[in-house]
Backbone as CSV, one residue per row, in Angstrom:
resi,resn,N_x,N_y,N_z,CA_x,CA_y,CA_z,C_x,C_y,C_z
1,MET,-4.117,30.157,-153.190,-2.956,29.536,-152.577,-2.050,30.515,-152.094
2,ILE,-1.374,30.291,-151.046,-0.171,31.259,-150.554,1.114,30.534,-150.855
3,ALA,1.677,31.172,-151.883,2.998,30.682,-152.198,4.123,31.120,-151.412
4,GLY,3.973,31.998,-150.383,4.948,32.305,-149.471,6.242,33.055,-150.091
5,PRO,7.380,32.560,-149.825,8.543,33.394,-150.313,8.644,33.034,-151.835
6,PHE,7.943,32.223,-152.458,8.016,32.212,-153.942,7.150,33.139,-154.592
7,GLN,6.386,33.850,-154.036,5.408,34.781,-154.739,6.201,35.746,-155.534
8,PRO,7.227,36.464,-155.088,7.838,37.401,-155.975,8.442,36.792,-157.280
9,VAL,8.966,35.426,-157.216,9.313,34.881,-158.331,8.102,34.592,-159.450
10,ILE,7.122,34.263,-158.796,5.868,33.902,-159.553,5.306,35.402,-160.385
11,ASN,5.431,36.348,-159.384,5.134,37.557,-159.905,5.885,37.930,-161.270
12,SER,7.117,37.607,-161.085,8.163,38.011,-162.296,7.809,36.980,-163.477
13,PHE,7.374,35.669,-163.164,7.008,34.835,-164.175,5.858,35.376,-164.887
14,ARG,4.810,35.968,-164.169,3.574,36.466,-164.663,4.082,37.733,-165.709
15,LEU,4.848,38.454,-165.308,5.355,39.811,-166.194,5.960,39.209,-167.420
16,HIS,6.866,38.053,-167.266,7.521,37.351,-168.437,6.530,36.891,-169.377
17,LEU,5.463,36.088,-168.740,4.448,35.678,-169.753,3.618,36.801,-170.495
18,SER,3.332,37.945,-169.722,2.595,39.060,-170.401,3.473,39.690,-171.456
19,ALA,4.836,39.802,-171.145,5.790,40.386,-172.198,5.776,39.469,-173.345
20,GLU,5.600,38.307,-173.351,5.641,37.347,-174.471,4.340,37.293,-175.329
21,GLY,3.354,38.081,-174.668,2.058,38.088,-175.362,1.036,37.073,-175.283
22,LYS,1.303,36.359,-174.109,0.180,35.088,-173.749,-0.996,35.834,-173.354
23,SER,-2.162,35.080,-173.773,-3.464,35.496,-173.338,-3.542,35.670,-171.822
24,PRO,-4.541,36.466,-171.395,-4.749,36.642,-170.024,-5.262,35.240,-169.266
25,LYS,-5.955,34.457,-170.031,-6.313,33.109,-169.549,-5.071,32.162,-169.437
26,THR,-4.115,32.118,-170.270,-3.007,31.287,-170.263,-2.043,31.856,-168.974
27,ILE,-2.091,33.136,-169.014,-1.249,33.726,-167.819,-1.878,33.092,-166.451
28,ARG,-3.073,33.397,-166.353,-3.674,33.006,-165.013,-3.580,31.479,-164.718
29,THR,-3.680,30.742,-165.744,-3.608,29.131,-165.479,-2.261,28.875,-165.248
30,TYR,-1.180,29.436,-165.838,0.266,29.100,-165.509,0.473,29.599,-164.081
31,VAL,0.118,30.899,-163.771,0.481,31.373,-162.438,-0.120,30.746,-161.372
32,GLU,-1.504,30.264,-161.654,-2.253,29.466,-160.614,-1.578,28.157,-160.398
33,ALA,-1.049,27.649,-161.533,-0.460,26.237,-161.265,0.862,26.482,-160.517
34,ALA,1.760,27.418,-160.873,2.962,27.835,-160.081,2.634,28.078,-158.562
35,GLN,1.593,28.711,-158.277,1.384,28.981,-156.877,0.751,27.805,-156.087
36,TRP,0.012,27.006,-156.855,-0.406,25.612,-156.197,0.726,24.906,-155.966
37,PHE,1.631,24.578,-157.023,2.865,23.827,-156.785,3.702,24.443,-155.601
38,ALA,4.016,25.627,-155.445,4.712,26.190,-154.348,4.024,26.009,-152.978
39,ALA,2.796,26.207,-152.859,2.154,26.126,-151.653,1.781,24.635,-151.266
40,ALA,1.444,23.806,-152.153,1.012,22.466,-151.839,2.255,21.455,-151.852
41,HIS,3.289,21.850,-152.504,4.324,20.867,-152.477,5.678,21.401,-151.899
42,LEU,6.102,22.482,-152.593,7.522,23.082,-152.124,7.499,23.400,-150.653
43,LEU,6.374,24.218,-150.158,6.433,24.687,-148.651,5.949,23.578,-147.787
44,ALA,5.212,22.639,-148.218,4.627,21.707,-147.375,5.589,20.317,-147.263
45,HIS,6.416,20.059,-148.306,7.006,18.758,-148.410,8.552,18.838,-148.567
46,THR,9.141,20.153,-148.624,10.430,20.302,-148.822,10.988,21.254,-147.897
47,SER,12.333,21.428,-147.923,12.777,22.567,-146.957,13.357,23.796,-147.952
48,HIS,12.887,23.773,-149.148,13.132,24.797,-150.199,12.303,26.018,-149.826
49,THR,12.952,27.135,-149.749,12.355,28.568,-149.546,12.675,29.510,-150.621
50,ASP,13.407,29.023,-151.727,13.868,29.954,-152.706,13.886,29.112,-153.992
């Protein structure tokens, strides 16, 4: 999924999860969910860009 302008925030979220010691699978699942939400909903159905 292309998260567009939200990708830098999602990358920061990934770092935060890693710093908390989350497992790689948990990090991947959370990040993929955030990317999907940004691409499928925020970019497509709202005027939010940040």
